[in-house]
N, C-alpha and C positions, 0 to 999 in steps of 0.2 A: 503493500499498500503506499501511496505517496502525496506525501502535502508539502508544498510548495507557499512559502507565504514570501510576496512579493510587492513593492511601494504600487504598482500597476493593479494587483488585485491576488486574492488566494486561488489556487487550484489545485486540483487533483483527486487521484480515483475515489471512486463514489465504493465505500464499505469501508470495514476495518474497527479495529478502535482508534476511540476518538483522540485527536491530535497525531495519529499517522496515516489518515486519508480524509477525505471530504466528509466526514460522515454529519448527520444533524447536528449533533452538538456546535460539531465546529462551523456549522454553515452559520445557526445563530450567534454565534460566537465572533465569528466577522461581522455577521451584517449588524448588528449591534453597536458593533466600534465604527463603526461606518458611517451607519444614525445616527451616532453621538457627534461624532466630528462633522457630521451635516449640520447638527443644530446650534452647532457653534460659528457656525458661518454668517457675515453681516447681511443675514435676507432675512426678509419678513415671512419669504414661504417657507411652510411647512410639506410640501409637496415632493414627492423622488417616485421619478418613472421608472420602470423596472419592466423587461421583456425579457425572450428567450427564443435559443434555439430549438430544433425538434428532437434531442436528442432522449437518450431512456431516461434519462432522472429529471428531466430538464421541469415534470409538472411538481413534482415531489420537491426541489430544490428553490423554484419558485412561492411553491406556497410558506414554507420552510421562511426565506424570505418578507414577505407580504408581512405575514404574522408578527415577526421581529421588529419593521417597521411602524406597525399599528402599536406595539406593544409600546413603543416608544412615546407614541404621542404623532407621529409621524403620516399623514395623507400619503397613500399607497396609489399611484395611475401605473395600470396594468396593461402594457400594450399585447400582453402573451405571445405568442408563435411571431416572433419578428428576428428585424436584422439588426446588428451590431448596428452600423449606420442610422439606421429609423430608431432607433433608442437615444442614438446622441443629437438628431435633429428635434425629437421631441422635449428634450430637457429642455432650452431655451425655448420652443415655441409654447410651453407650459409653465413660463418662467420657473421653473422647479429649483431645488437647492441642489441638487443631481440627479444620477442617476448607477442605476446598475444593471449591468448585462449579462445574464445568466448565461454563459456557454465558456466552453473549452476549445474556440479556434479549430483547428487543423488537427487536434490532438484526437485519438480511437477514441469510440463509443463509451470505454468505462471513464474516461473523464467529468468533470465538469469545470466549472470553476465561477467566481464573482469577479468580472471586472468593473473598476469604482472612475464613476464618472464626476468632473464638478458642476458648478451650474451654468459654464458655458458649452455641457455637452462634450467636453473633452476629458480625457483621461489623466488623474491627480498628477501632480506636481511630484517630484522627488522630498521634497518636503511637507504635502500634504498626506502621501500616502504613508511614509515613517509615523505622523500622525497617527494614522489610524493603527500601524501597528503597534505601538505605545498603549493604545488604547486597549486593544487587543488582549494583551497582556497584562494589564492594570486591575484597579477595581473603580474606576470612575463609571461607567456604565448602569442607568438608574433609571429606571422601567416608570410609565405614564400609570398612575391611578385613573381606576375605572371612566371616570368621566370625563379623563382627558386622553383615550384611546382615537388613535389616526383612524380615518377615512381609509375603504378601498373601493375604487371604481377601475369598469375594463374599457379600453379602448380601442375595437378592434379593424379601425380606420384610418390610423395615421400610415400606413404603409402607402395607401392612395394618396393621403395631403403631400408624400414622400417622393412620389412621383410622378405626383401633379408639377412638383418644385423643379424636378430634372425636366421633363419639359419646355417648362417655362425661362429654362438657358435661355440666352443669346449662341450662343454655338452648339446648341442641341436644334439642328432642322431638323425635324417630323415629315415634312413633308419627302425633302429627299431620301429618306429612308424609304417611306411608306415607298415611290416611287420605283425602288429598285425589286421590290418584291423576291428581299433575301429568304433562305430557303435556312433555317437555323437549326442545330440539334442541341439541349441542354441537359446537361449533368450535373443537379444542387447535389450527390451523395447522401439523398432520402433524408433533407433537413429544413431549412425553410428558404430556402433560394428556388426550392421546388413552385410554391408560391408567389416568391416578390419576381423571379426574372420573369416567368409567363406571362404575368399581370404589367410586367414593363416594357416587354415586347409588342404586348396586342396594343398598348396606349401608341410605341412606335410606327404601327403600323404594318409589322411583321406578321403576318397571318398564316408562314407557314410555320411550325414550332414543332422538333420533332420533342419528346419530352424523353428521360433517361433519368432512371433513379430520380424521378421529382416528385414521390410520394413521402410526405412530413413525417415519417413513422418514426427518425429518429434511428433506425436501423441500418446503420452505413453500411451501404451495395460494395464498397471498397474503402482502402484508406486513403480520409477524407482530406488528407494537404494535396493538394491540387498537382503535383510534380506527377513529371510522363511516366514512370513504372506505374502511379496509380490510374492511369487516363487510357487504357488500352480499350474500354469498352467502348466509349465514344469516336477513339481511333477508327477503331474497325467501321464504325456504323459510316462514317466519312470518305474513311481509303474508298467503299463504293459504288459512290458518288451521287450526285443530286441533290446537295446540298451547299452552300454559300460558304459559314463557317459552323464551328463549334465555341460551345461557352460554355465555360467550368467555374463554378464559384463554393468556397469552402463553404462548411457548416454553417456559419453566421454572415457569412454575405460580406467581407470585407476583403477578401481575394480574388481575383479575380485570372483566371486563366485562358487563354484561346487556341482554337487548334482548328489549322486551315483546313482550304477545302479539299485539300489530300490526303488528309489525315498527318500531317507532320506539324510538330508543336509549335505554335508560335514564340516560345520561350516566355517565362513566365517575366523577366527581367525585361523582356521587348512592350510588355503590356505597358508600363509607363512611359515608355519608352515612344511609339507609336500616338498614344494618345496626348504627350507634350508637345509633339513632331506640329498635329494638329493644329492645339490650341496657341501655343506662343504664333505658328503661321497664320494663324486668322486673328490674331490681335496685334499682328505686328513688331512680332519683341516682347521677351518679359523674363521673368530668374525663374529658376527651378530648383530643387532641393531634393536629394536622396540622401539614403543615409551610404558611411563607408565604406560599405562591402556590396554596392549595386554597382550597375556597369559604368562604364566611361561614357556608350552610347548616349548617354544622356544628355552630358557633358557637350559632348560633341555636335545634337541638335539645336541643343541652348545657344550655343555659339557660335552654330549656323545661322539661328536668328536673330544675332546681334544681342542677346542678351547675358546673363553673367550665373553660371553654376557653381552651387556653394555645394559640399559635404556635411552631414551632420552626423553626431555619433549614431550608433545602434538604437534604435527606438523607436514609434509612434511618434512619442509625445517628444523626443527631442529634436524630429525631423520636423515639427508643426514648430518648435519653439523657433526653428533655425528660419523655415519660411515667412514667419510672421516678421522676424529683425530682417529680411533681407526683401522685403515683399513678392517674394514670388508668387508667380501667377498660377505655378502648377508645380505639384511636388509628390512625393512617396516613398514607394519601400520595392525592390526590385522582386520581391515575393509575391508580385501581383499588386501593391494597397496602392492605389491611386487615391491622392489628396487632392480634391480642386475646391478651393476656398471662395470662390464666387458661391457656391454652395453650402460646403462647409466644412471646420477644419476637423475631416478625419477621413480614415480608408474608405473607400465608398464602392464595392464592386458595380452598383447600379447606373452610379452616375458613369462610372467608365466604358461601361455596355454603350450606353447611347451616346457619349464621345466617340468612343472607337465606331460604332454603326453610321454617325454620321462624316467622320475622315473616311470611309468604305465606303462613305456612296458618292462621297465627293471627287475621291480619286478617281474611279472606275476601274480598278485596279482589283483583281483577285486576292483575297487575302495574302497569300505564298509571294505573290508578287508585290504588295504593299510590302511583305517584312523583307522582300531584297534590296528596298530601299534606304535602309535604314544601315547604319554601321553597322560589321561584325565581330561579335567576341565573344570571348568562349572565359567561362569561370571554372575555374580547380578548386574544389572546394574537398582541403582536408584537413587533420587535425594530428597530435602527438601527445601521448599519454605519461605527465612526468609522475615522477615519485612524489610523495605528502611533505617530503622533507625539503623539495627546491622551493625555490625563492623564485614564483614564475615571473613576478614586475622585475628584476633583478635582470632574467634571462631577456626579456623585450628589451629595458634599458640595453644592455648589449649589444641587441642587433640592432637596436636601433642608434646607437654609436661606430657599428661597425660600415653603418652605409649613410652616414653622415653627410656625406656630399652630395645625396640623390636629396630632392624635397622629401619630408618627414613631416607626417601629421600623427600625433602622439594624445586627440581628443576621445578616443575610446581603444585605446590598445594600439598598436605601430602599424600605419601604414605609410608603405616606401612608394615612393612614384618613379618609372623607368618609361619617360618618354610616354608613350601611349599604352606601358603596361605598368601592372601594380600589383603587390601584395599587400595585403592586411592581415595583422595580423592579431584577435582577443584570446584572453584568458578567459576561461567558466568561471562566474561566481561559486560555482557549487562542485566542480572538479578541478583536479592538479589536470588539466587540460589545457595546450593555447591549439584555438581552429586557426586555420590558416587559410586564407582565399586569396587565390592570384588570379589574374585575368591578360586576357593576351586575342591575337587575333586568329590565333589558332587553337583547340584542345591541348595539341602534344606540346606547347610553348608554355601556354597553364599551367600545364602537369610539370613541366622541366623548371621553370621557376619557382613552381611550389615546394619541388625536391631541393633546391639549390637551398634556399629558407632553411627548411627540415635539417637539412645537412649544417648548417651555420648551428642553430640552435643542439643538434646533438654534441658537434663541436664545444661548443662552449657550455654545455654540460660537464663533459669529459675533463674538463681543467679544472673544474672547483674540486 
């Protein structure tokens, strides 16, 4: 059993002893800590918005969270089966003090989580997250007397409002999409995307939609992380011909993966690249942000449009902070997460779908040919396990010193740039592991670069 407590929320496997998995006692403990934090914010609101993905434990966890918040004296607006970006948008729309999304994102079905939002509908800052964790371990939680219990109501219409807001965006061209008569296959891994994505496509004028794993039962048909090795079913459908595009979302619909008309993967790194290229081109320029481990292709297309690209530390909250600082028009992460601030500051697969379909419609190209218009890079992902007695930070510092003549970024581990190639080293917060990401214009070169750095690390360790 696993229970992981972090500033961004609480996630764990369902069952087991309290404190070792995400048991009912743990759900109540951390929901109460968050609710106590929420009541201390400088706002008159007592409302918290909650929503969940379709995973098997979702309804149970949702009831526990709602009742706990009511017990503190907070009012609860429950969106029920929803998406992460829908909950994020609902929080400021209802002037709530915050929100809780009940989803373990791309984790398998035995997992669930409480993802915590502030009044802006954005993930908590590090400082706020630390306060919640401290409250969970302290004795400052106090429940309301019977006359001051919070209220509970449901809203199953906010997804429609979310979609309406997407259709109203100036860069979403519904008529252009409708005119193309796109034929689309959707894989929603039997979660809430099975409701949200077809509803969005219908609103965009896409009439031919083949639904694959779109029953929101929570019994995931395959590993829910939208990686190529998990998307064989949709690839086989597209390989047979007759469709223009495959759309894949994770269980809470904040990550978007695309499949070309021939069954080839578009590449999750290139979801953001394609949307950014369209947005920046339509705007006549603008800035972009992604995290340090994302492809250089975003920098290339941003600079081609006269904008400035900035890299942020890994983590959505860090990307959002950097986007605000740089006034970025588009940003996100290389896992298929698109953040379009014209709508809201959160990863949103639904707005990504609408913008990509507009881009595709206006380009007049097939998906595979559109993919070929972008700079082509390959990322190699490796890790090296260290013994617990090795000081990981010292190892990273020595790697940095070895490559002091190269451009080096140390805001999140060590990233070393070699012209258009790079290596990013990050230490795990929970294990004696260094993760090594390397990118080049060929798989072989990226792997060679990664192995060169791994060799450096081994040499540094051997000298200790």
